[in-house]
OpenMM code with the backbone's topology and positions (N, CA, C; nanometers):
from openmm import Vec3, app, unit

residues = "MET ALA GLY LEU VAL GLY ARG ARG LEU PRO VAL SER TRP THR HIS GLY ASP TYR THR PRO SER ASN VAL ARG ILE ALA GLY VAL GLN GLY PRO VAL THR GLY ILE VAL HIS TRP GLY GLY ALA ARG PRO GLY GLN PRO ALA LEU ILE ASP GLU TYR LEU MET ILE LEU MET VAL SER CYS GLN VAL GLU ARG ALA ASP LEU GLY THR VAL VAL SER GLU ARG LEU ARG ALA GLY GLY LEU SER ASP ARG GLU ARG ASP ALA LEU CYS THR ALA SER ASP HIS ALA ASP ALA ASP ILE GLY ASP GLY GLU CYS ILE ASP GLU ARG ILE ALA ILE VAL LEU THR TRP LEU HIS GLN ILE ALA ASP LEU TRP ARG LYS ARG ALA THR SER PRO ASN HIS HIS ILE TRP TRP ALA ALA ASN VAL ALA PRO VAL LEU ASP ALA VAL ALA VAL TRP ARG GLY".split()
positions = [
    Vec3(0.0831, -0.1172, 0.0000),
    Vec3(0.0000, 0.0000, 0.0000),
    Vec3(0.0878, 0.1238, 0.0000),
    Vec3(0.0897, 0.1898, -0.1111),
    Vec3(0.1748, 0.3063, -0.1299),
    Vec3(0.1453, 0.4157, -0.0277),
    Vec3(0.0231, 0.4221, 0.0231),
    Vec3(-0.0136, 0.5235, 0.1217),
    Vec3(0.0585, 0.5092, 0.2537),
    Vec3(0.1251, 0.3965, 0.2754),
    Vec3(0.1998, 0.3751, 0.3995),
    Vec3(0.3504, 0.3891, 0.3810),
    Vec3(0.3967, 0.3909, 0.2570),
    Vec3(0.5398, 0.3967, 0.2297),
    Vec3(0.5976, 0.5269, 0.2826),
    Vec3(0.7013, 0.5140, 0.3639),
    Vec3(0.7693, 0.6299, 0.4187),
    Vec3(0.6993, 0.6947, 0.5368),
    Vec3(0.5909, 0.6385, 0.5807),
    Vec3(0.5160, 0.6947, 0.6938),
    Vec3(0.5430, 0.6146, 0.8200),
    Vec3(0.5327, 0.6838, 0.9311),
    Vec3(0.5455, 0.6173, 1.0605),
    Vec3(0.4059, 0.5866, 1.1115),
    Vec3(0.3868, 0.4648, 1.1554),
    Vec3(0.2566, 0.4203, 1.2022),
    Vec3(0.2707, 0.3752, 1.3473),
    Vec3(0.1977, 0.4375, 1.4408),
    Vec3(0.2074, 0.3954, 1.5809),
    Vec3(0.1686, 0.2484, 1.5966),
    Vec3(0.2431, 0.1788, 1.6777),
    Vec3(0.2130, 0.0391, 1.7078),
    Vec3(0.1914, 0.0250, 1.8573),
    Vec3(0.1219, -0.0806, 1.8941),
    Vec3(0.0927, -0.1054, 2.0351),
    Vec3(0.0518, -0.2511, 2.0521),
    Vec3(0.0221, -0.2871, 2.1766),
    Vec3(-0.0434, -0.4145, 2.1995),
    Vec3(-0.1844, -0.4007, 2.1445),
    Vec3(-0.2295, -0.4978, 2.0706),
    Vec3(-0.3681, -0.4973, 2.0248),
    Vec3(-0.4359, -0.6243, 2.0738),
    Vec3(-0.5644, -0.6136, 2.0940),
    Vec3(-0.6451, -0.7280, 2.1360),
    Vec3(-0.6466, -0.8317, 2.0250),
    Vec3(-0.6649, -0.7847, 1.9027),
    Vec3(-0.6656, -0.8734, 1.7876),
    Vec3(-0.8040, -0.9198, 1.7443),
    Vec3(-0.8983, -0.9216, 1.8377),
    Vec3(-1.0356, -0.9601, 1.8054),
    Vec3(-1.1304, -0.8730, 1.8870),
    Vec3(-1.1030, -0.7438, 1.8861),
    Vec3(-1.1798, -0.6472, 1.9635),
    Vec3(-1.3121, -0.6214, 1.8925),
    Vec3(-1.4106, -0.7023, 1.9281),
    Vec3(-1.5422, -0.6993, 1.8666),
    Vec3(-1.6483, -0.6920, 1.9768),
    Vec3(-1.7708, -0.6568, 1.9429),
    Vec3(-1.8755, -0.6487, 2.0456),
    Vec3(-1.8908, -0.7775, 2.1266),
    Vec3(-1.8698, -0.8919, 2.0642),
    Vec3(-1.8875, -1.0181, 2.1376),
    Vec3(-1.7813, -1.0396, 2.2445),
    Vec3(-1.6742, -0.9638, 2.2419),
    Vec3(-1.5685, -0.9780, 2.3419),
    Vec3(-1.5673, -0.8663, 2.4457),
    Vec3(-1.6709, -0.7833, 2.4449),
    Vec3(-1.6844, -0.6765, 2.5438),
    Vec3(-1.8038, -0.7087, 2.6323),
    Vec3(-1.7822, -0.7111, 2.7621),
    Vec3(-1.8878, -0.7401, 2.8590),
    Vec3(-1.9365, -0.6089, 2.9187),
    Vec3(-2.0695, -0.5944, 2.9265),
    Vec3(-2.1278, -0.4746, 2.9844),
    Vec3(-2.2295, -0.5138, 3.0908),
    Vec3(-2.2560, -0.4191, 3.1828),
    Vec3(-2.3546, -0.4405, 3.2880),
    Vec3(-2.4888, -0.3893, 3.2381),
    Vec3(-2.5707, -0.4767, 3.1855),
    Vec3(-2.7017, -0.4374, 3.1365),
    Vec3(-2.6967, -0.3750, 2.9984),
    Vec3(-2.8139, -0.3375, 2.9490),
    Vec3(-2.8268, -0.2871, 2.8134),
    Vec3(-2.7475, -0.1579, 2.7929),
    Vec3(-2.7517, -0.0663, 2.8874),
    Vec3(-2.6793, 0.0597, 2.8744),
    Vec3(-2.5754, 0.0769, 2.9837),
    Vec3(-2.5390, -0.0333, 3.0456),
    Vec3(-2.4451, -0.0266, 3.1568),
    Vec3(-2.3026, -0.0016, 3.1125),
    Vec3(-2.2157, 0.0201, 3.2078),
    Vec3(-2.0745, 0.0425, 3.1767),
    Vec3(-2.0062, -0.0883, 3.1354),
    Vec3(-1.8942, -0.0758, 3.0701),
    Vec3(-1.8140, -0.1932, 3.0336),
    Vec3(-1.7591, -0.2536, 3.1620),
    Vec3(-1.7761, -0.3843, 3.1759),
    Vec3(-1.7262, -0.4530, 3.2950),
    Vec3(-1.6050, -0.5400, 3.2642),
    Vec3(-1.5775, -0.5617, 3.1359),
    Vec3(-1.4606, -0.6417, 3.1015),
    Vec3(-1.4464, -0.6625, 2.9525),
    Vec3(-1.3262, -0.6948, 2.9136),
    Vec3(-1.2953, -0.7313, 2.7753),
    Vec3(-1.2310, -0.8691, 2.7838),
    Vec3(-1.2877, -0.9659, 2.7108),
    Vec3(-1.2454, -1.1054, 2.7218),
    Vec3(-1.1748, -1.1531, 2.5949),
    Vec3(-1.1235, -1.2729, 2.6035),
    Vec3(-1.0568, -1.3425, 2.4922),
    Vec3(-0.9327, -1.2680, 2.4426),
    Vec3(-0.8379, -1.2526, 2.5318),
    Vec3(-0.7132, -1.1830, 2.5011),
    Vec3(-0.6075, -1.2758, 2.4431),
    Vec3(-0.6428, -1.3996, 2.4098),
    Vec3(-0.5455, -1.4969, 2.3603),
    Vec3(-0.4758, -1.4567, 2.2316),
    Vec3(-0.5384, -1.3721, 2.1525),
    Vec3(-0.4780, -1.3290, 2.0265),
    Vec3(-0.4069, -1.1952, 2.0360),
    Vec3(-0.3966, -1.1402, 2.1576),
    Vec3(-0.3301, -1.0104, 2.1752),
    Vec3(-0.1830, -1.0224, 2.1377),
    Vec3(-0.1337, -0.9186, 2.0693),
    Vec3(0.0064, -0.9212, 2.0256),
    Vec3(0.0656, -0.7812, 2.0334),
    Vec3(0.1944, -0.7732, 2.0636),
    Vec3(0.2613, -0.6426, 2.0625),
    Vec3(0.3021, -0.6044, 1.9206),
    Vec3(0.3303, -0.4773, 1.9023),
    Vec3(0.3863, -0.4313, 1.7758),
    Vec3(0.2910, -0.4311, 1.6586),
    Vec3(0.1614, -0.4228, 1.6847),
    Vec3(0.0611, -0.4193, 1.5780),
    Vec3(0.0152, -0.2745, 1.5567),
    Vec3(-0.0335, -0.2426, 1.4380),
    Vec3(-0.0836, -0.1060, 1.4159),
    Vec3(-0.1890, -0.0703, 1.5206),
    Vec3(-0.1711, 0.0426, 1.5862),
    Vec3(-0.2587, 0.0820, 1.6961),
    Vec3(-0.4033, 0.1022, 1.6537),
    Vec3(-0.4248, 0.1324, 1.5273),
    Vec3(-0.5608, 0.1600, 1.4806),
    Vec3(-0.6460, 0.0351, 1.4610),
    Vec3(-0.5854, -0.0820, 1.4621),
    Vec3(-0.6572, -0.2066, 1.4302),
    Vec3(-0.7781, -0.2296, 1.5202),
    Vec3(-0.7602, -0.2202, 1.6504),
    Vec3(-0.8719, -0.2502, 1.7402),
    Vec3(-0.9864, -0.1504, 1.7246),
    Vec3(-0.9549, -0.0218, 1.7106),
    Vec3(-1.0599, 0.0790, 1.6952),
    Vec3(-1.1417, 0.0562, 1.5680),
    Vec3(-1.0723, 0.0369, 1.4586),
    Vec3(-1.1428, 0.0181, 1.3319),
    Vec3(-1.2182, -0.1144, 1.3293),
    Vec3(-1.1605, -0.2191, 1.3892),
    Vec3(-1.2309, -0.3475, 1.3906),
    Vec3(-1.3613, -0.3370, 1.4681),
    Vec3(-1.3587, -0.2694, 1.5818),
    Vec3(-1.4825, -0.2532, 1.6597),
    Vec3(-1.5868, -0.1780, 1.5778),
    Vec3(-1.5477, -0.0692, 1.5147),
    Vec3(-1.6417, 0.0097, 1.4344),
    Vec3(-1.7016, -0.0753, 1.3220),
    Vec3(-1.6152, -0.1473, 1.2501),
    Vec3(-1.6624, -0.2281, 1.1371),
    Vec3(-1.7515, -0.3436, 1.1827),
    Vec3(-1.7157, -0.4068, 1.2944),
    Vec3(-1.7958, -0.5208, 1.3408),
    Vec3(-1.9299, -0.4764, 1.3982),
    Vec3(-1.9362, -0.3597, 1.4612),
    Vec3(-2.0653, -0.3068, 1.5052),
    Vec3(-2.1529, -0.2821, 1.3822),
    Vec3(-2.0936, -0.2274, 1.2772),
    Vec3(-2.1698, -0.2049, 1.1536),
    Vec3(-2.2180, -0.3362, 1.0936),
    Vec3(-2.1368, -0.4408, 1.1020),
    Vec3(-2.1808, -0.5729, 1.0548),
    Vec3(-2.3070, -0.6166, 1.1289),
    Vec3(-2.3081, -0.5958, 1.2613),
    Vec3(-2.4252, -0.6349, 1.3394),
    Vec3(-2.5459, -0.5487, 1.3065),
    Vec3(-2.5263, -0.4171, 1.2991),
    Vec3(-2.6364, -0.3257, 1.2712),
    Vec3(-2.6957, -0.3536, 1.1332),
    Vec3(-2.6095, -0.3752, 1.0349),
    Vec3(-2.6542, -0.3958, 0.8971),
    Vec3(-2.6853, -0.5419, 0.8656),
    Vec3(-2.6554, -0.6308, 0.9608),
    Vec3(-2.6729, -0.7750, 0.9405),
    Vec3(-2.6031, -0.8200, 0.8127),
    Vec3(-2.4747, -0.7843, 0.8066),
    Vec3(-2.3954, -0.8119, 0.6870),
    Vec3(-2.2620, -0.8746, 0.7264),
    Vec3(-2.2028, -0.9446, 0.6322),
    Vec3(-2.0700, -1.0009, 0.6524),
    Vec3(-1.9662, -0.8892, 0.6512),
    Vec3(-1.8516, -0.9152, 0.7130),
    Vec3(-1.7434, -0.8176, 0.7161),
    Vec3(-1.7017, -0.7768, 0.5747),
    Vec3(-1.6938, -0.8710, 0.4841),
    Vec3(-1.6555, -0.8395, 0.3468),
    Vec3(-1.7491, -0.7412, 0.2798),
    Vec3(-1.8778, -0.7548, 0.3075),
    Vec3(-1.9765, -0.6630, 0.2511),
    Vec3(-1.9575, -0.5230, 0.3070),
    Vec3(-1.9440, -0.5123, 0.4377),
    Vec3(-1.9265, -0.3816, 0.5018),
    Vec3(-1.7980, -0.3154, 0.4541),
    Vec3(-1.6885, -0.3896, 0.4525),
    Vec3(-1.5601, -0.3329, 0.4115),
    Vec3(-1.5643, -0.2891, 0.2655),
    Vec3(-1.6167, -0.3728, 0.1779),
    Vec3(-1.6204, -0.3359, 0.0360),
    Vec3(-1.7091, -0.2134, 0.0132),
    Vec3(-1.8199, -0.2031, 0.0862),
    Vec3(-1.9058, -0.0848, 0.0735),
    Vec3(-1.8326, 0.0410, 0.1207),
    Vec3(-1.7570, 0.0305, 0.2292),
    Vec3(-1.6839, 0.1479, 0.2793),
    Vec3(-1.5739, 0.1888, 0.1821),
    Vec3(-1.5086, 0.0917, 0.1224),
    Vec3(-1.4040, 0.1247, 0.0251),
    Vec3(-1.4626, 0.1947, -0.0965),
    Vec3(-1.5769, 0.1468, -0.1441),
    Vec3(-1.6414, 0.2095, -0.2603),
    Vec3(-1.6922, 0.3499, -0.2271),
    Vec3(-1.7294, 0.3716, -0.1007),
    Vec3(-1.7805, 0.5020, -0.0577),
    Vec3(-1.6678, 0.5994, -0.0241),
    Vec3(-1.5453, 0.5509, -0.0189),
    Vec3(-1.4324, 0.6380, 0.0126),
    Vec3(-1.3928, 0.6391, 0.1584),
    Vec3(-1.4594, 0.5620, 0.2412),
    Vec3(-1.4246, 0.5552, 0.3834),
    Vec3(-1.5448, 0.5196, 0.4681),
    Vec3(-1.5315, 0.5434, 0.5967),
    Vec3(-1.6382, 0.5136, 0.6920),
    Vec3(-1.7598, 0.5996, 0.6661),
    Vec3(-1.8742, 0.5539, 0.7152),
    Vec3(-1.9952, 0.6367, 0.7100),
    Vec3(-1.9790, 0.7487, 0.8130),
    Vec3(-2.0604, 0.8511, 0.8024),
    Vec3(-2.0537, 0.9612, 0.8989),
    Vec3(-2.0774, 0.9108, 1.0413),
    Vec3(-2.1716, 0.8191, 1.0569),
    Vec3(-2.2021, 0.7622, 1.1891),
    Vec3(-2.0809, 0.6902, 1.2463),
    Vec3(-2.0151, 0.6112, 1.1633),
    Vec3(-1.8964, 0.5370, 1.2084),
    Vec3(-1.7821, 0.6320, 1.2425),
    Vec3(-1.7615, 0.7306, 1.1578),
    Vec3(-1.6532, 0.8268, 1.1810),
    Vec3(-1.6781, 0.9061, 1.3089),
    Vec3(-1.8043, 0.9451, 1.3322),
    Vec3(-1.8375, 1.0160, 1.4552),
    Vec3(-1.8077, 0.9305, 1.5779),
    Vec3(-1.8435, 0.8021, 1.5705),
    Vec3(-1.8155, 0.7114, 1.6828),
    Vec3(-1.6650, 0.6967, 1.7046),
    Vec3(-1.5914, 0.6852, 1.5967),
    Vec3(-1.4460, 0.6718, 1.6064),
    Vec3(-1.3844, 0.7987, 1.6639),
    Vec3(-1.4322, 0.9141, 1.6190),
    Vec3(-1.3812, 1.0417, 1.6709),
    Vec3(-1.4115, 1.0567, 1.8194),
    Vec3(-1.5315, 1.0197, 1.8579),
    Vec3(-1.5703, 1.0291, 1.9977),
    Vec3(-1.4817, 0.9402, 2.0844),
    Vec3(-1.4530, 0.8212, 2.0341),
    Vec3(-1.3727, 0.7261, 2.1104),
    Vec3(-1.2244, 0.7607, 2.1126),
    Vec3(-1.1742, 0.8200, 2.0052),
    Vec3(-1.0288, 0.8371, 1.9962),
    Vec3(-0.9805, 0.9798, 1.9712),
    Vec3(-1.0746, 1.0746, 1.9658),
    Vec3(-1.0396, 1.2152, 1.9452),
    Vec3(-0.9663, 1.2435, 1.8152),
    Vec3(-0.9838, 1.1604, 1.7128),
    Vec3(-0.9312, 1.1904, 1.5794),
    Vec3(-1.0132, 1.1168, 1.4752),
    Vec3(-1.0234, 1.1755, 1.3557),
    Vec3(-1.1075, 1.1186, 1.2506),
    Vec3(-1.0358, 1.0130, 1.1694),
    Vec3(-0.9078, 1.0282, 1.1483),
    Vec3(-0.8289, 0.9320, 1.0715),
    Vec3(-0.7193, 0.8766, 1.1610),
    Vec3(-0.6453, 0.7804, 1.1078),
    Vec3(-0.5367, 0.7212, 1.1847),
    Vec3(-0.4244, 0.8223, 1.1975),
    Vec3(-0.3944, 0.8646, 1.3176),
    Vec3(-0.2873, 0.9609, 1.3424),
    Vec3(-0.1537, 0.8904, 1.3313),
    Vec3(-0.0648, 0.9480, 1.2564),
    Vec3(0.0649, 0.8868, 1.2331),
    Vec3(0.1670, 0.9366, 1.3343),
    Vec3(0.1292, 1.0302, 1.4161),
    Vec3(0.2198, 1.0756, 1.5200),
    Vec3(0.2903, 1.2051, 1.4849),
    Vec3(0.3034, 1.2376, 1.3581),
    Vec3(0.3702, 1.3614, 1.3189),
    Vec3(0.2717, 1.4573, 1.2523),
    Vec3(0.1442, 1.4411, 1.2840),
    Vec3(0.0430, 1.5287, 1.2288),
    Vec3(-0.0154, 1.4803, 1.0973),
    Vec3(0.0446, 1.3810, 1.0355),
    Vec3(-0.0074, 1.3279, 0.9100),
    Vec3(-0.1126, 1.2216, 0.9392),
    Vec3(-0.2045, 1.2064, 0.8464),
    Vec3(-0.3062, 1.1023, 0.8580),
    Vec3(-0.2985, 1.0136, 0.7351),
    Vec3(-0.3256, 0.8868, 0.7561),
    Vec3(-0.3318, 0.7966, 0.6411),
    Vec3(-0.4734, 0.7974, 0.5868),
    Vec3(-0.4873, 0.7595, 0.4633),
    Vec3(-0.6176, 0.7478, 0.3990),
    Vec3(-0.7017, 0.6490, 0.4798),
    Vec3(-0.8225, 0.6884, 0.5103),
    Vec3(-0.9122, 0.6043, 0.5897),
    Vec3(-0.9337, 0.4674, 0.5259),
    Vec3(-0.9350, 0.4628, 0.3930),
    Vec3(-0.9519, 0.3350, 0.3240),
    Vec3(-0.8352, 0.2411, 0.3534),
    Vec3(-0.7165, 0.2963, 0.3676),
    Vec3(-0.5999, 0.2133, 0.4008),
    Vec3(-0.6166, 0.1556, 0.5407),
    Vec3(-0.6646, 0.2361, 0.6346),
    Vec3(-0.6891, 0.1863, 0.7706),
    Vec3(-0.7927, 0.0741, 0.7687),
    Vec3(-0.8949, 0.0890, 0.6863),
    Vec3(-0.9993, -0.0137, 0.6753),
    Vec3(-0.9424, -0.1422, 0.6168),
    Vec3(-0.8654, -0.1312, 0.5093),
    Vec3(-0.8068, -0.2501, 0.4461),
    Vec3(-0.7074, -0.3169, 0.5399),
    Vec3(-0.6263, -0.2384, 0.6090),
    Vec3(-0.5289, -0.2944, 0.7023),
    Vec3(-0.5997, -0.3710, 0.8145),
    Vec3(-0.7069, -0.3140, 0.8653),
    Vec3(-0.7862, -0.3808, 0.9698),
    Vec3(-0.8468, -0.5100, 0.9157),
    Vec3(-0.9048, -0.5034, 0.7973),
    Vec3(-0.9641, -0.6217, 0.7349),
    Vec3(-0.8588, -0.7304, 0.7135),
    Vec3(-0.7421, -0.6923, 0.6633),
    Vec3(-0.6349, -0.7910, 0.6408),
    Vec3(-0.5966, -0.8613, 0.7700),
    Vec3(-0.5824, -0.7858, 0.8773),
    Vec3(-0.5474, -0.8464, 1.0063),
    Vec3(-0.6556, -0.9429, 1.0525),
    Vec3(-0.7815, -0.9030, 1.0400),
    Vec3(-0.8913, -0.9887, 1.0853),
    Vec3(-0.9034, -1.1151, 1.0010),
    Vec3(-0.8969, -1.1007, 0.8703),
    Vec3(-0.9100, -1.2162, 0.7813),
    Vec3(-0.7927, -1.3121, 0.8006),
    Vec3(-0.6722, -1.2575, 0.8103),
    Vec3(-0.5541, -1.3428, 0.8311),
    Vec3(-0.5641, -1.4173, 0.9633),
    Vec3(-0.6114, -1.3479, 1.0673),
    Vec3(-0.6247, -1.4114, 1.1981),
    Vec3(-0.7299, -1.5223, 1.1952),
    Vec3(-0.8428, -1.4964, 1.1333),
    Vec3(-0.9471, -1.5993, 1.1230),
    Vec3(-0.8980, -1.7196, 1.0429),
    Vec3(-0.8289, -1.6932, 0.9338),
    Vec3(-0.7787, -1.8022, 0.8492),
    Vec3(-0.6730, -1.8831, 0.9233),
    Vec3(-0.5846, -1.8115, 0.9944),
    Vec3(-0.4776, -1.8776, 1.0688),
    Vec3(-0.5351, -1.9682, 1.1779),
    Vec3(-0.6407, -1.9222, 1.2448),
    Vec3(-0.7040, -2.0001, 1.3512),
    Vec3(-0.8012, -2.1035, 1.2970),
    Vec3(-0.8213, -2.1007, 1.1654),
    Vec3(-0.9215, -2.1867, 1.1018),
    Vec3(-1.0582, -2.1619, 1.1627),
    Vec3(-1.0852, -2.0348, 1.1939),
    Vec3(-1.2131, -1.9961, 1.2529),
    Vec3(-1.3119, -1.9531, 1.1445),
    Vec3(-1.2868, -1.9962, 1.0233),
    Vec3(-1.3760, -1.9626, 0.9128),
    Vec3(-1.4887, -2.0648, 0.9061),
    Vec3(-1.5817, -2.0380, 0.8215),
    Vec3(-1.6953, -2.1280, 0.8025),
    Vec3(-1.6463, -2.2662, 0.7576),
    Vec3(-1.7169, -2.3731, 0.8000),
    Vec3(-1.6774, -2.5063, 0.7535),
    Vec3(-1.6726, -2.5155, 0.6006),
    Vec3(-1.7612, -2.4452, 0.5323),
    Vec3(-1.7563, -2.4387, 0.3868),
    Vec3(-1.6835, -2.3098, 0.3518),
    Vec3(-1.5501, -2.3154, 0.3514),
    Vec3(-1.4718, -2.1936, 0.3368),
    Vec3(-1.4893, -2.1248, 0.2022),
    Vec3(-1.5430, -2.1922, 0.1030),
    Vec3(-1.5678, -2.1281, -0.0264),
    Vec3(-1.6759, -2.0206, -0.0126),
    Vec3(-1.7788, -2.0496, 0.0651),
    Vec3(-1.8844, -1.9513, 0.0887),
    Vec3(-1.8303, -1.8367, 0.1719),
    Vec3(-1.7518, -1.8696, 0.2759),
    Vec3(-1.6904, -1.7663, 0.3598),
    Vec3(-1.6005, -1.6766, 0.2757),
    Vec3(-1.5203, -1.7366, 0.1903),
    Vec3(-1.4295, -1.6616, 0.1033),
    Vec3(-1.5099, -1.5681, 0.0118),
    Vec3(-1.6176, -1.6204, -0.0462),
    Vec3(-1.6997, -1.5403, -0.1378),
    Vec3(-1.7671, -1.4237, -0.0663),
    Vec3(-1.7991, -1.4390, 0.0613),
    Vec3(-1.8676, -1.3333, 0.1359),
    Vec3(-1.7720, -1.2346, 0.2013),
    Vec3(-1.6519, -1.2780, 0.2368),
    Vec3(-1.5640, -1.1946, 0.3177),
    Vec3(-1.4329, -1.1533, 0.2526),
    Vec3(-1.3930, -1.2216, 0.1474),
    Vec3(-1.2652, -1.1893, 0.0836),
    Vec3(-1.2857, -1.1347, -0.0574),
    Vec3(-1.3568, -1.2061, -0.1399),
    Vec3(-1.3741, -1.1667, -0.2805),
    Vec3(-1.4299, -1.0251, -0.2979),
    Vec3(-1.5355, -0.9852, -0.2226),
    Vec3(-1.5883, -0.8495, -0.2443),
    Vec3(-1.4866, -0.7402, -0.2118),
    Vec3(-1.4044, -0.7645, -0.1108),
    Vec3(-1.3037, -0.6642, -0.0730),
    Vec3(-1.1941, -0.6569, -0.1786),
    Vec3(-1.1510, -0.7710, -0.2279),
    Vec3(-1.0495, -0.7699, -0.3339),
    Vec3(-1.1012, -0.6976, -0.4578),
    Vec3(-1.2286, -0.7192, -0.4911),
    Vec3(-1.2895, -0.6491, -0.6044),
    Vec3(-1.2932, -0.4981, -0.5799),
    Vec3(-1.3320, -0.4575, -0.4585),
    Vec3(-1.3399, -0.3143, -0.4260),
    Vec3(-1.2021, -0.2497, -0.4278),
    Vec3(-1.1012, -0.3206, -0.3784),
    Vec3(-0.9646, -0.2675, -0.3811),
    Vec3(-0.9178, -0.2511, -0.5243),
    Vec3(-0.9492, -0.3477, -0.6098),
    Vec3(-0.9089, -0.3402, -0.7499),
    Vec3(-0.9710, -0.2180, -0.8182),
    Vec3(-1.0968, -0.1912, -0.7891),
    Vec3(-1.1648, -0.0745, -0.8464),
    Vec3(-1.1039, 0.0538, -0.7912),
    Vec3(-1.0830, 0.0575, -0.6596),
    Vec3(-1.0275, 0.1750, -0.5918),
    Vec3(-0.8883, 0.2064, -0.6462),
    Vec3(-0.8061, 0.1054, -0.6609),
    Vec3(-0.6683, 0.1254, -0.7052),
    Vec3(-0.6578, 0.1423, -0.8569),
    Vec3(-0.7672, 0.1173, -0.9280),
    Vec3(-0.7704, 0.1383, -1.0713),
    Vec3(-0.6918, 0.0346, -1.1463),
] * unit.nanometer
topology = app.Topology()
chain = topology.addChain("A")
for resn in residues:
    res = topology.addResidue(resn, chain)
    for name in ("N", "CA", "C"):
        topology.addAtom(name, app.Element.getBySymbol(name[0]), res)
């Protein structure tokens, strides 16, 4: 991804699967009481991964769509929806991935990077659908098509 060449990207420990199903809350509108399933946490990962994964996975639940569908739609639209961006800004006080020196990376790159980490992790753990051809068609192929269109 040429948008990352020569840029500094903050890294940190990441959860790796920071999704709504791994956040415990007290009641429907209660405070967060815990974050579970830290087995995939790793140091030295792009710091934006967990934030973007949470935003994208919440959208998957709201839209009742596969990750590939949500990601490909965001890439075709040029980035996150206004609702998603507002949530990300509220949570992290910035609209795009801060590179540390005042520069921001293209939001689409942050989305693709997050998707790549999630898909690679699921594939590595063999946590994909038993019929991986259907999983691939729903979660990988649409994103590859959207990237091809985006990159021209």
